[in-house]
C-alpha positions as CSV (number, residue, x, y, z in Angstrom):
1,X,0.0,0.0,0.0
2,X,1.3,3.5,-0.9
3,X,1.5,5.7,2.2
4,X,3.6,8.8,2.9
5,X,5.2,9.0,6.4
6,X,4.2,12.7,6.5
7,X,0.5,11.8,6.2
8,X,0.5,8.9,8.6
9,X,-1.8,9.6,11.6
10,X,-2.6,13.1,10.5
11,X,-5.7,14.8,11.9
12,X,-6.9,17.1,9.2
13,X,-9.0,20.2,9.8
14,X,-12.3,20.3,8.0
15,X,-12.2,22.8,5.2
16,X,-15.4,22.9,3.1
17,X,-15.5,23.2,-0.6
18,X,-16.5,26.5,-2.2
19,X,-20.2,26.5,-2.6
20,X,-21.1,30.1,-3.5
21,X,-19.7,33.0,-5.5
22,X,-17.3,35.2,-3.5
23,X,-14.8,38.0,-4.0
24,X,-11.3,38.7,-2.7
25,X,-8.2,40.7,-3.5
26,X,-6.3,37.6,-4.5
27,X,-7.0,33.9,-5.1
28,X,-4.2,31.3,-4.6
29,X,-4.8,28.1,-6.5
30,X,-3.1,25.2,-4.7
31,X,-2.6,24.5,-1.0
32,X,1.0,23.2,-0.9
33,X,4.0,25.0,0.6
34,X,4.1,27.5,-2.3
35,X,0.4,28.4,-2.3
36,X,0.0,28.6,1.5
37,X,3.2,30.6,2.0
38,X,2.2,33.0,-0.7
39,X,-1.3,33.4,0.8
40,X,0.2,34.2,4.2
41,X,2.7,36.8,2.9
42,X,-0.1,38.4,0.8
43,X,-2.3,38.7,3.9
44,X,0.7,40.5,5.5
45,X,0.6,42.9,2.6
46,X,-2.9,43.8,3.5
47,X,-4.8,41.7,0.9
48,X,-7.9,39.6,1.4
49,X,-6.9,36.1,0.2
50,X,-8.8,32.9,-0.7
51,X,-7.1,29.6,-1.2
52,X,-8.7,27.0,-3.5
53,X,-7.4,23.4,-3.4
54,X,-8.5,20.5,-5.7
55,X,-8.1,17.8,-3.0
56,X,-6.7,18.8,0.5
57,X,-3.9,20.7,2.0
58,X,-0.5,19.0,1.2
59,X,-2.2,16.5,-1.2
60,X,0.4,17.2,-3.9
61,X,4.2,17.2,-3.8
62,X,4.4,18.8,-0.3
63,X,2.9,15.7,1.2
64,X,5.1,13.2,-0.7
65,X,8.6,14.8,-0.5
66,X,11.8,13.6,1.3
67,X,11.5,17.0,3.1
68,X,15.0,18.4,2.7
69,X,15.4,22.2,3.0
70,X,18.6,22.9,1.1
71,X,20.4,25.1,-1.4
72,X,22.5,22.1,-2.4
73,X,20.8,20.5,-5.4
74,X,23.0,17.8,-6.7
75,X,25.7,19.4,-8.9
76,X,23.4,22.3,-9.9
77,X,25.8,25.3,-9.6
78,X,28.3,24.1,-12.2
79,X,25.4,23.8,-14.7
80,X,23.7,27.0,-13.6
81,X,26.9,29.0,-14.1
82,X,26.9,27.7,-17.8
83,X,23.2,28.3,-18.3
84,X,22.6,31.7,-16.5
85,X,26.1,32.9,-15.6
86,X,27.8,33.1,-12.2
87,X,25.7,36.0,-11.0
88,X,22.6,34.0,-11.9
89,X,23.9,31.0,-10.0
90,X,24.7,33.2,-7.0
91,X,21.1,34.5,-7.0
92,X,19.7,31.0,-7.2
93,X,21.7,30.0,-4.1
94,X,20.8,33.2,-2.3
95,X,17.1,32.6,-2.9
96,X,17.3,29.0,-1.5
97,X,19.2,30.1,1.5
98,X,16.6,32.8,2.1
99,X,13.8,30.2,1.8
100,X,15.4,28.1,4.5
101,X,15.7,31.1,6.8
102,X,12.1,32.1,6.1
103,X,10.8,28.6,7.1
104,X,12.6,28.9,10.5
105,X,11.3,32.4,10.9
106,X,7.7,31.5,10.2
107,X,7.8,28.3,12.3
108,X,9.1,30.2,15.3
109,X,6.7,33.1,14.9
110,X,3.6,30.9,14.4
111,X,4.6,28.3,16.9
112,X,4.6,25.5,14.4
113,X,6.0,22.3,15.9
114,X,7.3,20.6,12.7
115,X,10.5,18.7,13.8
116,X,12.5,21.5,12.1
117,X,16.3,21.2,12.7
118,X,19.6,22.1,11.1
119,X,21.6,19.4,9.4
120,X,24.3,19.2,6.8
121,X,23.4,18.2,3.3
122,X,25.8,16.3,0.9
123,X,26.1,15.4,-2.7
124,X,28.4,12.4,-2.7
125,X,30.2,10.4,-5.3
126,X,31.0,6.7,-5.0
127,X,32.7,6.5,-8.4
128,X,36.2,8.1,-8.5
129,X,35.4,9.4,-12.0
130,X,32.9,11.8,-10.4
131,X,35.3,13.2,-7.8
132,X,36.6,16.1,-9.9
133,X,33.0,17.2,-10.6
134,X,32.3,17.2,-6.9
135,X,35.4,19.2,-6.2
136,X,34.5,21.7,-8.8
137,X,31.0,22.1,-7.5
138,X,32.2,22.6,-3.9
139,X,34.7,25.3,-5.0
140,X,32.3,27.1,-7.2
141,X,29.5,27.1,-4.5
142,X,32.0,28.4,-1.9
143,X,33.0,31.3,-4.3
144,X,29.3,32.1,-4.7
145,X,29.0,32.6,-0.9
146,X,27.3,29.3,0.0
147,X,28.3,27.2,3.0
148,X,30.1,24.6,0.9
149,X,33.1,22.4,1.5
150,X,34.7,19.3,-0.1
151,X,34.8,16.3,2.2
152,X,35.7,12.6,2.0
153,X,34.4,11.5,5.4
154,X,30.6,11.0,6.0
155,X,28.5,9.1,8.4
156,X,27.2,6.8,5.7
157,X,27.7,3.1,6.3
158,X,29.7,2.7,3.1
159,X,32.7,4.5,1.6
160,X,32.4,7.5,-0.7
161,X,35.1,8.9,-3.0
162,X,34.2,12.5,-2.2
163,X,31.3,14.8,-1.4
164,X,30.1,18.4,-1.5
165,X,28.9,19.4,2.0
166,X,26.6,22.3,2.7
167,X,26.4,23.2,6.4
168,X,23.4,24.8,8.1
169,X,20.8,23.1,5.9
170,X,17.6,21.7,7.4
171,X,15.0,19.0,7.5
172,X,11.4,19.1,8.8
173,X,8.0,17.5,8.8
174,X,6.4,19.3,5.8
175,X,2.8,18.4,6.5
176,X,2.9,19.7,10.1
177,X,4.5,22.9,8.7
178,X,1.9,23.6,6.0
179,X,-1.0,22.7,8.3
180,X,0.4,25.4,10.6
181,X,0.5,27.9,7.7
182,X,-3.1,27.1,6.8
183,X,-4.2,27.5,10.4
184,X,-2.5,30.9,10.5
185,X,-4.4,32.3,7.6
186,X,-7.2,34.8,8.1
187,X,-9.0,34.0,4.9
188,X,-10.6,30.7,3.9
189,X,-9.0,27.6,2.5
190,X,-11.5,25.7,0.3
191,X,-10.6,22.1,-0.3
192,X,-12.3,19.7,-2.7
193,X,-12.6,22.7,-5.1
194,X,-11.2,22.1,-8.6
195,X,-10.4,25.2,-10.6
196,X,-11.0,24.8,-14.3
197,X,-10.1,28.2,-15.7
198,X,-9.2,31.8,-15.1
199,X,-10.4,34.8,-17.1
200,X,-11.8,38.4,-16.9
201,X,-11.0,38.7,-13.2
202,X,-12.8,35.4,-12.3
203,X,-11.7,32.0,-11.2
204,X,-14.0,29.3,-12.4
205,X,-14.5,26.0,-10.5
206,X,-15.8,22.6,-11.7
207,X,-18.8,22.7,-9.3
208,X,-19.9,26.1,-10.6
209,X,-19.1,28.8,-7.9
210,X,-16.7,31.5,-9.0
211,X,-14.3,33.9,-7.2
212,X,-13.8,37.4,-8.4
213,X,-10.3,38.7,-7.7
214,X,-7.8,41.2,-8.9
215,X,-4.9,38.8,-8.6
216,X,-4.6,35.1,-9.2
217,X,-1.7,32.9,-8.2
218,X,-1.3,29.5,-9.9
219,X,0.6,27.4,-7.4
220,X,-0.5,23.9,-8.7
221,X,3.0,22.5,-9.3
222,X,2.4,22.9,-13.1
223,X,0.1,25.5,-14.5
224,X,-3.2,24.0,-15.7
225,X,-3.6,27.0,-18.0
226,X,-2.3,26.4,-21.5
227,X,-1.4,30.0,-22.1
228,X,2.2,30.3,-21.1
229,X,2.9,26.8,-22.5
230,X,4.4,25.6,-19.3
231,X,3.5,22.0,-20.2
232,X,6.0,22.4,-23.1
233,X,8.7,24.2,-21.1
234,X,8.9,21.6,-18.3
235,X,8.9,17.8,-18.3
236,X,7.5,15.8,-15.5
237,X,9.4,13.1,-13.5
238,X,8.2,10.6,-11.0
239,X,10.5,9.7,-8.1
240,X,10.1,7.0,-5.4
241,X,10.7,6.7,-1.7
242,X,10.8,3.7,0.6
243,X,11.0,4.1,4.4
244,X,11.6,1.9,7.4
245,X,13.0,1.9,10.9
246,X,16.7,1.2,11.4
247,X,19.2,1.5,14.2
248,X,21.6,4.4,14.1
249,X,20.5,6.1,10.8
250,X,22.8,8.6,9.2
251,X,22.8,12.1,10.8
252,X,23.3,14.0,7.6
253,X,21.2,14.3,4.4
254,X,22.6,12.8,1.2
255,X,22.1,12.7,-2.6
256,X,24.3,10.6,-4.9
257,X,25.9,11.7,-8.2
258,X,24.9,8.5,-10.0
259,X,22.0,8.2,-12.4
260,X,19.4,7.5,-11.3
261,X,20.4,9.1,-8.1
262,X,19.7,7.9,-4.5
263,X,18.5,10.3,-1.8
264,X,19.0,9.5,1.9
265,X,17.8,11.1,5.1
266,X,16.5,10.1,8.6
267,X,13.5,11.2,10.5
268,X,13.9,10.0,14.1
269,X,14.5,6.2,13.7
270,X,12.9,6.2,10.2
271,X,15.2,6.1,7.3
272,X,14.0,7.5,4.0
273,X,15.6,6.3,0.8
274,X,14.5,7.9,-2.5
275,X,15.4,7.7,-6.2
276,X,14.7,5.7,-9.4
277,X,13.4,8.8,-11.2
278,X,11.9,8.5,-14.7
279,X,9.6,10.5,-16.9
280,X,6.0,10.2,-15.9
281,X,4.1,7.4,-17.7
282,X,7.3,6.0,-19.2
283,X,8.4,3.2,-16.8
284,X,7.1,0.4,-14.6
285,X,6.5,2.0,-11.1
286,X,6.4,-1.5,-9.4
287,X,9.8,-2.4,-10.8
288,X,11.2,1.0,-9.6
289,X,9.9,0.4,-6.1
290,X,11.6,-3.1,-6.1
291,X,14.9,-1.8,-7.3
292,X,14.9,1.0,-4.7
293,X,13.9,-1.4,-1.9
294,X,16.7,-3.8,-2.9
295,X,19.3,-0.9,-2.8
296,X,18.1,0.2,0.6
297,X,18.2,-3.3,1.9
298,X,21.7,-3.9,0.6
299,X,23.1,-0.6,1.9
300,X,21.2,-0.2,5.2
301,X,19.5,-3.4,6.0
302,X,16.2,-1.5,5.6
303,X,13.0,-3.4,5.3
304,X,10.5,-0.9,3.8
305,X,7.3,-0.3,5.9
306,X,6.1,2.6,3.8
307,X,6.5,3.6,0.2
308,X,5.3,6.6,-1.8
309,X,6.1,8.6,-4.9
310,X,6.0,12.2,-6.0
311,X,6.1,14.2,-9.2
312,X,8.3,17.1,-10.2
313,X,8.5,19.5,-13.0
314,X,11.9,20.0,-14.6
315,X,12.4,23.4,-16.3
316,X,14.4,23.7,-19.6
317,X,17.3,25.8,-18.2
318,X,17.3,24.5,-14.7
319,X,15.7,27.6,-13.1
320,X,12.1,27.7,-11.8
321,X,9.5,30.0,-13.4
322,X,8.3,32.5,-10.8
323,X,6.5,35.7,-11.7
324,X,3.9,36.9,-14.2
325,X,2.2,33.9,-15.8
326,X,2.3,35.3,-19.4
327,X,2.8,38.6,-21.2
328,X,-0.9,39.1,-21.8
329,X,-2.1,38.5,-18.2
330,X,-0.7,41.2,-15.9
331,X,-2.6,40.1,-12.8
332,X,-2.0,36.4,-13.2
333,X,1.0,34.9,-11.5
334,X,2.8,31.5,-11.4
335,X,5.4,29.4,-9.6
336,X,6.5,26.1,-11.2
337,X,9.5,24.1,-12.3
338,X,11.1,23.4,-9.0
339,X,13.1,20.4,-10.3
340,X,12.6,18.3,-7.1
341,X,13.7,21.1,-4.7
342,X,10.4,23.0,-4.1
343,X,10.5,23.4,-0.3
344,X,13.2,26.1,0.3
345,X,12.8,27.4,-3.3
346,X,9.0,27.3,-3.1
347,X,9.2,29.4,0.1
348,X,11.5,31.9,-1.7
349,X,9.1,31.9,-4.7
350,X,6.3,33.0,-2.3
351,X,8.4,35.9,-1.1
352,X,9.1,37.0,-4.7
353,X,5.4,36.7,-5.7
354,X,4.2,38.6,-2.7
355,X,6.5,41.5,-3.4
356,X,5.6,41.6,-7.1
357,X,1.8,41.5,-6.4
358,X,2.3,44.3,-3.8
359,X,3.8,46.4,-6.6
360,X,7.5,46.1,-5.6
361,X,10.3,44.9,-7.7
362,X,12.6,42.2,-6.3
363,X,16.2,41.4,-6.9
364,X,15.4,37.8,-7.9
365,X,12.8,38.8,-10.5
366,X,15.0,38.7,-13.6
367,X,16.5,35.3,-12.9
368,X,13.1,33.6,-12.3
369,X,11.1,35.6,-14.9
370,X,8.7,33.0,-16.5
371,X,8.8,35.0,-19.8
372,X,12.6,35.0,-20.1
373,X,14.3,33.9,-23.3
374,X,17.5,31.9,-22.9
375,X,17.8,30.3,-26.2
376,X,21.3,28.9,-25.7
377,X,20.3,27.1,-22.5
378,X,16.8,26.2,-23.3
379,X,16.5,25.4,-27.0
380,X,18.3,22.0,-27.0
381,X,16.2,20.8,-24.1
382,X,13.0,22.2,-25.6
383,X,13.6,20.3,-28.9
384,X,14.5,17.0,-27.0
385,X,11.6,17.0,-24.6
386,X,8.9,18.0,-27.2
387,X,10.3,15.4,-29.6
388,X,9.7,12.8,-26.8
389,X,6.2,14.1,-26.4
390,X,5.6,13.8,-30.2
391,X,6.9,10.3,-30.2
392,X,4.6,9.1,-27.5
393,X,1.6,11.0,-29.0
394,X,2.0,9.0,-32.2
395,X,3.7,5.7,-31.3
396,X,1.4,5.0,-28.4
397,X,-1.6,4.9,-30.7
398,X,-0.1,1.7,-32.1
399,X,1.1,0.1,-28.8
400,X,-1.6,1.1,-26.4
401,X,-4.8,0.1,-28.0
402,X,-7.9,0.7,-25.8
403,X,-6.1,3.0,-23.4
404,X,-8.0,6.2,-22.4
405,X,-6.9,9.6,-23.7
406,X,-5.7,12.4,-21.5
407,X,-8.2,15.2,-21.3
408,X,-5.5,17.8,-21.7
409,X,-4.2,17.2,-25.3
410,X,-5.3,13.7,-26.1
411,X,-2.2,11.6,-25.4
412,X,-2.9,7.9,-24.6
413,X,-2.5,7.2,-20.9
414,X,-0.3,4.6,-19.3
415,X,-1.8,2.4,-16.5
416,X,0.4,2.6,-13.3
417,X,-0.5,-0.7,-11.6
418,X,1.6,0.1,-8.5
419,X,-0.3,3.3,-7.7
420,X,-3.5,2.4,-9.6
421,X,-3.5,5.6,-11.6
422,X,-3.6,6.5,-15.3
423,X,-0.5,8.6,-16.1
424,X,0.1,10.7,-19.2
425,X,3.5,10.2,-20.8
426,X,3.3,13.5,-22.6
427,X,2.8,16.2,-20.0
428,X,2.3,14.3,-16.7
429,X,-1.4,14.6,-16.0
430,X,-2.5,11.8,-13.7
431,X,-6.0,10.4,-13.0
432,X,-7.4,8.1,-10.4
433,X,-8.7,4.7,-11.5
434,X,-12.2,6.2,-11.4
435,X,-11.2,9.1,-13.6
436,X,-10.7,12.0,-11.2
437,X,-7.9,14.4,-11.9
438,X,-5.0,13.9,-9.5
439,X,-2.4,16.1,-11.2
440,X,-2.6,18.6,-14.1
441,X,-2.3,20.2,-16.6
442,X,-5.5,18.3,-17.2
443,X,-8.6,19.9,-15.5
444,X,-11.3,17.6,-16.8
445,X,-11.8,14.0,-15.5
446,X,-11.8,11.0,-17.7
447,X,-15.1,10.0,-19.2
């Protein structure tokens, strides 16, 4: 059975669906860490805010993460320096460090007990061929002002060839944290309320009621609005986690350089091992769980008691899209493309969005501008990912006879037997076995 550690034993507040037309200064669509932090910061700017959530608070990536708060994202800075320059890489790191600090600030201010603690994070290499890349990443990150060092000793139960270490990173219980944010809001959070469209100052929902608002923030992991073409400027990946109790789990947090990578962190006596990523709808989830379980058993003697998966949006140039949704929609805002690191970065994105909506510019705006043009960094990835979509759109019509079509753009869906969902191999929409939308960009259920 698929169960997230963060949702085990949770007592959820009752938040009714939207059942009548209302008005607000701003509507936030999505009740994960990005949406709820944005709503809270907008209220502090003096706005009346309504949050609309398709399922329930933390039903998306926030409830199914490994819950690391870190500015160390694999070997990201070396690639970022090539894609967006050293100053862009510096800004990226600064935003993530600010996101970590903001989580500590809000948790203390609001009295949220969410197991928040400082810990080092590492990107480690077992293969000596990767050591020079690790050294380069550590040196560059240190030059960019980040708490980086190169180390060869870790508290892992196996040898590594070398690792980047970032000090003063953090871990927490993400669902306890966002439940605390939701409880702190003055305005309502309406769950079980699926938004189907935005236009002319109105947010439309599947059940009929509308919200009139000057500003709308789309914080749904991937925008469900086709304008802006975010479905073509990101690609979706599924990643897996197995968790079990072990004696003396590692004290630090870890991610390997291998591909597919392995993620490691402890929560009390629970050990969480993640990895086995692949493009959504393009692999056997049951096989990935088995491979991950075998690796965790071999390295840590872990017998999985829980397992779960999450989905992430990977942007073309390695930088999330945060700001105005598209050039023709000045009051519509978006945050997406967090490439598996949406906790600290998602918190920073909320700060950026709140400042922009309040009419202030922000020093991070240019880097994360959703309407940026970085042809050199983005064009090869754009061609590659959309060729993959075209292949599945056409080839699956031969190999998947009888499969339902995605209600977004008509790609044939893949049956995920491990999670009992229909998954779209083109743009990552996911549907329950009974047809309900689980993840966008689709907004309409299966027939």
